[in-house]
N, C-alpha and C positions, 0 to 999 in steps of 0.2 A: 619742826625738820631736824629732822636726823641725820646723823653726818653718815647715815649710806643710802640716803632719800638721793632723788635723780630728779632733783627740780625744774618744772613747768613752768613759764613763761606764759598767757596768752594777755589775749583784748575780752577783760569782760565786761567790756563793754557790747561788743559783738555776739550776737544770737547765734549764730556759727558755729563762736570759734569755744563758745559754751557749750552746745551742742556738742561739740568734738573732746573738751575734755567729758563730762560728764562720762563722757562713750567709752575713756580713756579710763577712769575713775571705777566703773562699774564693773571689769575687767583684769583690774590691777584688786586681785586676792591678796595680795600681800604684802599690801604696801607702801612698794618699791620706789611708786611716784608723788610727791606731792606738785601738784599744779596748780597755781596761783595765781588772780591776774595781777594786769603789768598796770593797775592801776592803784597798788595798796600803798600806802607813802612810804616813798626810801625802800620800795623793793630794786627796785632799777638801779639805783645806785648803788644800793647794797652789792648788789653784782656785779659791777664795773663798766654797769650797761647809760645809756643816755634815754632820756625816752622817744627821741627817732629811734633809736635801735629799737625800740618793743611799740612802737608805733606801726613799723612798716615789717615786721615778723613776727612769730613765737621764735621760745629761747628752749631751747633743755640744757642746766649747767648741771654736769655730775660733779659729786662731793667733793670731786680733788680739784674744782674750776675748770676742768675742761668747756665749751663750747660751742653749742650746737644751732647755726640758725634755719628756721623752711621749714624745708622738708627733711634738712639736715638733722634737723631738734624731733620733727616728726617720729623719724626713722626712730632713732634715738630711744623716743619715751616708746613706740611698739615692741621696743628691741629688751624692755625691760617684763613685756607681761606674760604669762600663759600658752604653751599652746602653738601654733601656728606661727604667731606673729614675730616671734623672735628673726625664725627665721626670712618670714618677709622680708623683714628687716634690711634684713644680711644681706639682699637682691643691691641695697641702694647703696653701694661701695662696691659695683659696676658701671662702669662708665654711661653704657648705654641707657644705664634703667635711672642714673643720678640724674640724666641729662634728662630723660623726661618726668622726673619727678618732680625735677625744679621747678619745666616752665610751667610745670605744671599747680605744681604753688602757687607761684606768681600769677594764674590766669584764678584759682581760687582765692588768693585775696583780693585783689580789685574787685571778685562779683563776691563778695561778705556783705554786704546790703539786700542784695537780690536773695543769696543762699540762704539766710537770719529768717525773710522769708517765706522761704519754704518747710525750715525746719521746725516754726513756729516755739524756740525755745527765748521763754527769756533770758535777755543780759546775767548773766550771774552778780555784776553789779548792780541789779534791780532788785536782787536777793536780799531779805533781811539780816543783820548779825553778818555780811560783808563788808570789809574790810576795803572798802575805795573810793575814796575822800578826795584824790586828783579825778577822779569820772570827767572825761567831759562835759559839758551839759546835751 
């Protein structure tokens, strides 16, 4: 991880989460985001997060340590992408948009198993060479 990258922590055992992170990586041509599975040994603890924190939401952590959870994390990651994504992420600052996105994030998080079956994406922790030693069975 470089000192200038935004760290995104996501559930590497979730196919939908992996699908979203792959979408993000394909658009991050400048390498401004480093997305790692929450199951990577010691990752959560090094960032001052508990296992419960990372089990319930995605996180984005700026190089200076500022943390974002859930929909705020998604928008913070989008703000690193070129094109319209930064402007779209900026809408999150508007309270009605933020409230709607926070509610949508909760609904999506609850639907991850179903969404994973729709994307047909293998979870990142199932990929060879990915360190997910703490992955749940």
